[in-house]
C-alpha positions as CSV (number, residue, x, y, z in Angstrom):
1,M,7.7,-4.1,20.6
2,F,5.8,-6.9,18.7
3,T,3.6,-10.0,20.6
4,D,3.5,-12.9,18.7
5,K,-0.5,-13.5,18.1
6,S,-0.7,-15.6,15.2
7,F,-3.2,-17.8,17.1
8,L,-5.9,-15.5,16.3
9,L,-5.3,-16.7,12.8
10,L,-7.9,-19.3,13.2
11,D,-7.8,-20.3,9.0
12,N,-4.0,-20.1,8.1
13,P,-2.7,-23.1,5.9
14,T,1.1,-23.5,5.7
15,Q,1.5,-22.4,1.8
16,L,3.6,-20.2,-0.5
17,N,1.7,-16.6,0.2
18,Y,2.9,-13.4,-1.2
19,G,1.1,-9.9,-1.0
20,I,-1.5,-8.5,1.5
21,A,-4.2,-6.1,0.7
22,V,-6.5,-4.3,3.6
23,T,-10.0,-3.9,2.2
24,D,-14.0,-4.3,3.0
25,I,-14.6,-7.2,0.9
26,D,-18.3,-8.3,2.3
27,D,-19.2,-4.4,2.3
28,D,-20.0,-4.2,6.0
29,G,-17.7,-1.1,6.7
30,A,-15.1,-3.4,8.0
31,F,-11.7,-4.1,6.6
32,E,-10.6,-7.7,5.6
33,L,-7.0,-8.5,4.8
34,F,-7.0,-10.3,1.4
35,V,-3.6,-12.6,0.5
36,A,-2.1,-13.8,-2.5
37,G,-1.5,-17.6,-2.2
38,F,1.2,-18.5,-4.7
39,G,0.2,-22.9,-6.3
40,G,-2.7,-22.6,-3.6
41,Q,-5.6,-20.5,-2.3
42,N,-6.2,-16.9,-1.8
43,L,-7.1,-15.8,1.5
44,V,-9.6,-13.7,3.3
45,L,-9.1,-12.9,6.4
46,K,-11.7,-11.6,9.0
47,W,-11.8,-10.5,12.3
48,Q,-14.7,-11.8,14.0
49,G,-14.4,-11.0,17.8
50,T,-12.6,-13.8,18.8
51,G,-9.8,-14.7,15.7
52,F,-9.5,-14.5,12.2
53,V,-11.2,-16.6,10.1
54,N,-11.3,-17.4,6.1
55,I,-14.4,-15.9,4.1
56,A,-12.9,-16.6,0.5
57,D,-16.0,-17.8,-1.7
58,G,-14.4,-20.2,-4.6
59,T,-14.2,-17.0,-6.8
60,L,-11.9,-15.4,-4.4
61,A,-9.5,-18.7,-3.6
62,D,-9.3,-18.7,-6.9
63,F,-7.5,-22.3,-6.2
64,G,-4.1,-23.7,-8.2
65,R,-3.3,-19.8,-9.3
66,Q,0.0,-17.8,-9.2
67,A,-1.0,-14.9,-7.1
68,I,1.6,-12.5,-5.6
69,G,0.7,-8.9,-6.2
70,V,-2.8,-7.5,-4.7
71,A,-4.7,-4.1,-4.1
72,A,-8.4,-2.9,-4.2
73,G,-9.6,0.2,-5.7
74,D,-12.8,1.7,-7.0
75,L,-12.6,1.4,-11.1
76,D,-16.7,1.5,-11.7
77,G,-17.2,4.2,-9.4
78,D,-20.2,2.2,-7.7
79,G,-18.6,3.0,-3.9
80,R,-16.9,-0.6,-3.7
81,E,-13.6,-1.4,-4.3
82,E,-12.7,-3.9,-6.9
83,I,-9.8,-6.2,-6.0
84,Y,-6.5,-6.7,-8.9
85,V,-4.6,-10.0,-8.1
86,L,-1.7,-10.1,-10.5
87,N,-0.3,-13.5,-11.3
88,T,2.7,-14.2,-11.9
89,D,4.3,-17.5,-13.2
90,T,7.3,-16.8,-14.3
91,F,10.4,-14.2,-13.6
92,G,9.9,-12.3,-16.9
93,G,8.2,-11.2,-20.1
94,R,5.5,-13.6,-21.1
95,K,3.7,-15.9,-19.1
96,Q,0.8,-18.4,-18.8
97,F,-1.9,-17.1,-15.9
98,G,-3.4,-13.5,-16.8
99,D,-4.2,-11.4,-13.7
100,R,-7.7,-11.3,-12.2
101,L,-9.8,-8.2,-11.6
102,F,-12.7,-9.4,-9.5
103,D,-15.4,-7.3,-9.5
104,W,-19.3,-7.4,-7.5
105,Q,-21.7,-7.9,-9.5
106,D,-25.4,-9.0,-9.2
107,G,-24.4,-10.5,-5.9
108,A,-21.4,-12.2,-6.7
109,W,-17.4,-11.8,-7.3
110,R,-16.8,-12.3,-11.0
111,D,-13.5,-11.9,-12.4
112,L,-13.7,-8.8,-15.3
113,F,-10.8,-10.0,-17.3
114,S,-12.7,-13.3,-17.9
115,L,-15.5,-11.4,-19.7
116,P,-15.3,-11.6,-23.8
117,Q,-15.3,-8.0,-24.2
118,N,-11.9,-7.4,-22.1
119,Q,-10.0,-10.5,-23.1
120,D,-8.3,-8.2,-25.7
121,A,-6.7,-6.2,-22.3
122,L,-5.8,-9.0,-20.2
123,N,-2.4,-8.9,-18.8
124,L,0.3,-11.5,-19.7
125,T,3.1,-10.1,-18.7
126,A,5.3,-11.2,-15.7
127,G,4.4,-8.2,-13.0
128,R,5.4,-7.8,-9.2
129,S,3.0,-5.1,-8.2
130,V,-0.2,-2.9,-8.2
131,A,-1.3,-0.2,-7.4
132,W,-4.2,2.5,-8.3
133,V,-4.3,5.8,-9.8
134,D,-7.0,8.4,-9.9
135,R,-4.8,10.5,-12.3
136,F,-7.8,13.0,-12.9
137,G,-8.7,13.5,-9.5
138,T,-12.5,12.2,-10.0
139,G,-13.1,9.4,-7.5
140,N,-12.5,7.1,-10.4
141,Y,-9.4,4.8,-10.8
142,G,-7.4,3.0,-13.0
143,C,-5.2,-0.4,-12.2
144,L,-1.4,0.3,-12.5
145,V,0.9,-3.0,-13.0
146,A,4.3,-2.6,-12.8
147,N,5.8,-5.2,-15.1
148,Y,8.8,-6.9,-15.4
149,G,10.4,-7.3,-19.0
150,G,7.4,-5.6,-20.3
151,A,5.5,-2.3,-20.9
152,I,3.6,-0.9,-17.7
153,R,-0.2,-1.0,-18.0
154,L,-3.1,1.2,-16.7
155,F,-6.1,-0.2,-16.7
156,E,-9.4,2.2,-17.1
157,L,-12.9,1.8,-17.7
158,N,-13.8,3.6,-21.3
159,S,-17.0,5.0,-22.3
160,D,-18.2,1.5,-23.5
161,N,-17.6,0.2,-19.8
162,M,-14.6,-2.2,-21.2
163,I,-11.4,-2.6,-19.9
164,A,-8.9,-0.3,-21.6
165,D,-4.9,-0.1,-21.5
166,R,-4.7,3.8,-21.0
167,A,-0.7,3.6,-20.3
168,V,0.3,4.8,-23.8
169,E,-2.0,7.7,-23.8
170,A,-0.6,8.6,-20.1
171,G,2.7,8.6,-20.9
172,L,3.3,5.5,-18.6
173,A,3.7,2.9,-21.4
174,K,7.7,2.4,-20.3
175,V,9.5,-0.9,-20.4
176,T,11.5,-1.9,-17.0
177,G,12.0,-4.4,-14.2
178,G,9.0,-3.1,-12.4
179,R,8.8,-3.6,-8.7
180,G,7.2,-1.4,-6.2
181,I,4.6,1.8,-6.9
182,V,3.3,4.4,-4.6
183,A,1.0,6.8,-6.2
184,L,-0.2,9.9,-4.0
185,P,0.3,13.7,-4.6
186,L,4.4,13.5,-4.3
187,V,5.5,16.1,-5.8
188,S,2.2,17.7,-7.4
189,D,-1.2,18.4,-6.5
190,R,-2.3,15.8,-8.1
191,M,-2.1,12.4,-7.9
192,D,2.2,11.4,-8.8
193,I,3.9,7.8,-9.1
194,F,7.1,6.5,-8.2
195,M,8.1,3.1,-9.8
196,A,11.1,1.2,-7.7
197,N,12.5,-0.8,-10.3
198,E,15.7,-3.6,-10.7
199,N,18.1,-3.2,-13.5
200,S,17.3,0.0,-14.4
201,P,16.6,3.8,-12.9
202,N,14.1,4.4,-11.2
203,F,11.0,6.3,-12.4
204,L,8.9,9.5,-10.7
205,F,6.1,10.1,-12.6
206,R,4.9,13.6,-12.2
207,N,0.9,14.7,-13.1
208,Q,1.0,17.0,-15.3
209,G,-2.8,18.1,-14.4
210,D,-4.3,16.8,-17.6
211,G,-4.2,12.9,-17.2
212,T,-0.9,12.4,-18.4
213,F,2.6,12.2,-16.5
214,M,6.2,12.7,-17.1
215,D,9.1,11.4,-15.2
216,I,11.4,13.4,-13.3
217,A,13.1,11.1,-11.4
218,A,16.7,12.1,-12.5
219,I,16.2,15.7,-12.1
220,A,14.7,15.1,-8.7
221,H,17.9,13.0,-8.1
222,I,15.9,9.9,-7.2
223,S,16.7,7.7,-9.8
224,D,19.0,5.2,-8.0
225,P,20.1,3.6,-11.4
226,H,22.2,0.5,-10.0
227,E,20.1,-1.1,-6.8
228,H,17.7,-3.4,-7.3
229,G,14.1,-1.5,-5.7
230,R,11.8,-3.3,-3.7
231,G,9.3,-2.0,-1.0
232,I,7.9,1.4,-0.8
233,A,6.8,4.0,2.1
234,V,5.8,7.2,2.2
235,L,5.9,9.7,5.6
236,D,7.1,13.0,6.4
237,A,10.7,11.7,7.4
238,N,11.9,15.0,9.5
239,G,8.7,17.3,9.8
240,D,8.8,19.5,7.3
241,G,5.1,19.4,5.5
242,R,6.6,17.4,2.6
243,F,6.7,13.6,2.0
244,D,9.4,11.5,1.8
245,L,10.2,8.4,0.3
246,V,11.7,5.3,2.2
247,Y,12.6,1.9,0.4
248,G,14.4,-1.0,-0.2
249,N,17.2,-2.3,-2.5
250,W,17.7,-5.8,-3.3
251,E,20.4,-7.0,-1.3
252,G,21.5,-3.5,-1.9
253,A,21.8,0.0,-0.1
254,H,18.1,1.2,1.6
255,R,17.5,4.5,1.3
256,L,15.6,7.3,3.0
257,F,14.9,10.2,0.4
258,I,13.5,13.7,2.2
259,Q,12.3,16.1,-0.5
260,H,14.3,18.8,0.8
261,E,12.5,21.2,-1.4
262,P,10.0,20.7,-3.9
263,G,10.4,18.3,-6.6
264,K,14.3,17.3,-5.3
265,F,15.5,14.5,-2.6
266,R,18.5,13.6,-1.1
267,D,18.9,10.4,0.9
268,I,19.9,10.6,4.5
269,A,19.6,7.2,5.1
270,S,21.8,6.3,8.5
271,Q,24.3,3.2,8.1
272,S,22.1,1.3,10.2
273,L,19.1,1.9,8.0
274,A,20.7,1.5,4.8
275,M,23.1,-1.6,5.2
276,P,21.5,-4.0,2.6
277,S,19.0,-6.7,2.9
278,R,17.1,-9.0,1.1
279,I,14.0,-7.1,1.7
280,R,10.3,-6.9,0.5
281,T,8.2,-4.7,2.4
282,V,8.7,-1.6,3.9
283,I,5.7,0.2,6.2
284,A,6.2,3.0,8.0
285,A,3.2,3.2,11.0
286,D,2.6,4.8,14.5
287,F,2.6,1.2,16.1
288,D,3.6,2.6,19.4
289,N,0.8,5.5,18.9
290,D,3.3,8.1,20.3
291,G,2.9,10.7,17.3
292,Y,5.8,9.5,15.6
293,E,5.9,6.6,12.4
294,E,8.0,3.4,12.9
295,L,10.4,2.2,9.6
296,F,9.4,-1.7,9.2
297,F,11.6,-3.7,7.1
298,N,10.3,-7.1,5.9
299,N,13.1,-9.2,5.1
300,I,13.4,-12.7,3.6
301,G,15.1,-15.5,4.9
302,Q,16.8,-12.4,7.8
303,P,15.8,-10.7,10.7
304,N,13.1,-7.9,10.2
305,R,13.9,-4.6,11.2
306,L,12.7,-2.0,12.7
307,F,13.3,2.2,13.4
308,G,12.1,4.4,14.8
309,W,13.0,8.5,15.5
310,R,14.6,9.1,18.3
311,E,16.2,12.2,20.1
312,G,16.2,13.6,16.4
313,K,17.7,10.8,14.3
314,W,16.2,7.4,13.0
315,T,17.1,4.5,15.4
316,S,17.2,0.5,15.2
317,L,14.4,-0.6,17.8
318,P,13.8,-4.1,19.0
319,M,11.8,-6.3,16.9
320,D,10.6,-8.6,20.3
321,D,8.7,-11.1,19.1
322,A,8.6,-10.0,15.2
323,L,12.1,-10.8,14.3
324,E,11.7,-13.3,12.9
325,P,15.1,-14.7,11.5
326,R,14.2,-18.1,9.8
327,G,10.6,-15.8,8.3
328,L,10.7,-16.4,4.7
329,G,8.7,-12.6,4.5
330,T,7.4,-12.3,1.4
331,G,4.6,-9.1,2.4
332,A,3.2,-7.5,5.0
333,A,0.5,-5.3,5.8
334,V,-1.7,-2.9,9.0
335,G,-4.5,-2.2,10.3
336,D,-6.4,-1.7,13.1
337,F,-8.9,-5.3,12.7
338,D,-10.0,-5.2,16.3
339,G,-10.8,-1.3,16.9
340,D,-8.3,-1.2,19.9
341,G,-7.0,2.0,18.0
342,R,-3.7,0.4,17.6
343,L,-2.3,-1.2,14.7
344,E,-1.8,-4.7,14.2
345,L,1.1,-6.3,11.9
346,V,0.3,-9.2,9.7
347,I,3.4,-10.9,7.6
348,A,3.3,-13.5,4.7
349,H,5.7,-16.3,4.3
350,G,6.6,-18.0,1.1
351,E,9.0,-18.1,-2.1
352,S,11.2,-20.6,-0.9
353,G,9.5,-22.3,1.3
354,S,5.6,-22.9,2.9
355,Q,4.9,-20.8,6.0
356,P,1.5,-20.1,7.4
357,L,1.2,-15.9,8.3
358,S,2.3,-14.5,11.3
359,L,0.2,-11.5,13.5
360,Y,1.7,-9.4,15.4
361,H,0.3,-6.8,18.5
362,T,2.3,-4.2,20.7
363,P,1.4,-3.6,24.0
364,T,-1.2,-2.0,25.4
365,N,-0.5,1.1,25.9
366,S,-2.4,5.0,27.8
367,N,-1.1,6.8,24.1
368,A,-4.3,8.3,22.8
369,W,-5.0,8.2,18.8
370,L,-7.5,8.9,15.8
371,R,-8.0,7.5,12.7
372,V,-9.7,9.2,9.5
373,L,-10.8,7.3,6.5
374,P,-12.2,9.8,3.7
375,L,-14.3,8.4,1.1
376,T,-14.8,9.6,-2.4
377,A,-18.0,11.1,-4.2
378,H,-18.8,7.7,-4.7
379,G,-18.6,6.3,-1.3
380,A,-15.4,4.5,-1.5
381,P,-12.0,4.6,0.0
382,A,-10.2,8.2,-1.2
383,R,-7.2,6.7,-1.9
384,G,-4.6,9.1,-2.8
385,A,-6.0,11.5,-0.3
386,I,-3.9,13.9,2.1
387,V,-5.1,13.9,5.8
388,T,-3.4,16.4,8.1
389,L,-3.9,16.6,11.7
390,M,-2.8,19.5,14.0
391,A,-2.2,18.9,17.9
392,A,0.0,20.3,20.4
393,G,1.4,23.0,17.7
394,R,3.1,19.8,15.9
395,Q,2.0,18.8,12.1
396,Q,1.3,15.0,10.9
397,I,0.6,14.1,7.7
398,R,-0.3,10.7,5.9
399,A,-1.5,9.7,2.4
400,I,-4.6,7.1,1.9
401,D,-2.3,3.9,0.7
402,A,-3.4,3.5,-3.0
403,G,-0.6,0.0,-2.6
404,S,1.8,-1.4,-3.8
405,G,4.7,-0.7,-2.1
406,Y,5.8,-3.9,-3.0
407,L,3.1,-6.5,-3.7
408,C,0.8,-5.4,-0.8
409,Q,-1.5,-2.5,0.0
410,M,-2.2,-1.0,3.9
411,E,-5.4,0.0,4.7
412,P,-7.0,3.0,3.7
413,V,-7.3,4.6,6.7
414,A,-5.0,7.8,7.9
415,H,-3.5,6.8,11.4
416,F,-2.6,9.4,14.2
417,G,-0.4,8.4,17.3
418,L,-1.1,11.0,19.4
419,G,1.4,10.1,22.6
420,K,0.1,11.9,25.8
421,E,-2.1,15.3,23.6
422,A,-5.4,13.9,23.7
423,K,-6.2,17.2,22.6
424,V,-6.8,17.4,18.4
425,D,-7.0,21.3,17.0
426,F,-7.9,20.0,13.6
427,V,-8.1,17.9,10.9
428,E,-8.1,18.4,7.2
429,I,-8.7,15.9,4.6
430,R,-7.5,17.2,1.2
431,W,-9.0,15.2,-1.8
432,L,-7.2,14.6,-5.2
433,D,-9.2,17.5,-6.9
434,G,-8.2,19.9,-4.5
435,K,-11.7,20.5,-2.3
436,I,-10.6,20.1,1.5
437,T,-12.5,19.6,4.9
438,R,-11.8,20.6,7.9
439,L,-12.6,19.1,11.3
440,T,-11.9,21.2,14.7
441,S,-11.3,20.1,17.5
442,P,-12.5,16.3,16.4
443,T,-12.8,13.8,20.2
444,A,-9.5,11.2,20.2
445,N,-9.6,7.5,20.3
446,Q,-12.3,7.5,17.9
447,L,-12.6,6.8,13.6
448,L,-13.9,9.4,11.6
449,R,-15.6,8.6,8.3
450,V,-15.3,11.7,6.1
451,A,-17.8,11.9,3.3
452,Y,-16.7,13.5,0.5
453,P,-17.8,17.3,0.6
454,A,-20.8,18.2,-0.7
455,S,-20.8,21.0,-3.8
456,S,-21.8,24.7,-3.0
């Protein structure tokens, strides 16, 4: 499936890397890779036609910190995403290095937590993952941090434009061994939150519609209390139009929870998919554009795995160059950076040894595709929005990734493979406030940027 193209990473130091986020760093309309460097430097890798070069300035590089998790979202409603970088210098509890929240101000990047008015909000608890949550559906996001051995944090701007932790008022301030997060309309019409935990049950926070959440993991049969969650991905695994969850448990049974009825889940993972491993990131993406998503499992110190929907079941697929049997995988992300309509896979390595990043392409094929980028009312990526595509009588659905299945965040684009069927009946975008745009018969093999619908 994958061919090694790591030589295209022109700036690729051998160091400890962790999470990767895909966002538009330089505001030119194209997406870059933000790579969290642990003890070294953060990287911002930009495609420049013949390869990726590092464009991180000194502020974003933040040399010498211990970054692991990263995700981007529009905190202040200016149409440009801020970047939350989670630094963790201890396994759990109180840490030395606080997190960063980078904002573009007056022509330069600034860390909002370094401002005097935001010092009291600084997260000094060891964390793992971060995701952006628009709990009211307004296009203004808050940053949700899965802490380990301390309370979950939800950072938003208050009326004085200061950072405030709203986790208590939102009903999210639980103490656990937080690991991975996904945020999307999973069991309600608003942005819900699923969190995979270690040494404690998972959380499934249902959005109550008023900005507060209720944990329904137990009644949804998805608490999985005896395992140790890591990476999470969301997809419609059985084609019934509802989102399902696939996630990895560290050296435990991996799960494929289908939502067999609204708010109720059942594990249908096959023996090969469930086989325990030292898992990190899990990605659901259509790498070969055949119209069906594959499942990529990134492992540390063990071969990676790939599964595809073949003949009515999830089947193990050959990894080829991306097997990485000795790779120290710590994170991975996907995006179409070169604009050819096929997703590239980038894998970070580290933790137990320094290794450079890896970049993989899939073989050229004639399958059609369509990519959809919904925008908020402010013009930023509408992370958490739902995109539905209908072609040849078959429906596909995607959620725009809000981070951070585990340490990472995918591109904010709904990528659809179409196989040999280039005719699309319609694409429908549903924003987090319930507004809907339908595009009839869009032309295949293009990226559609879809503005937030104007008020009538």
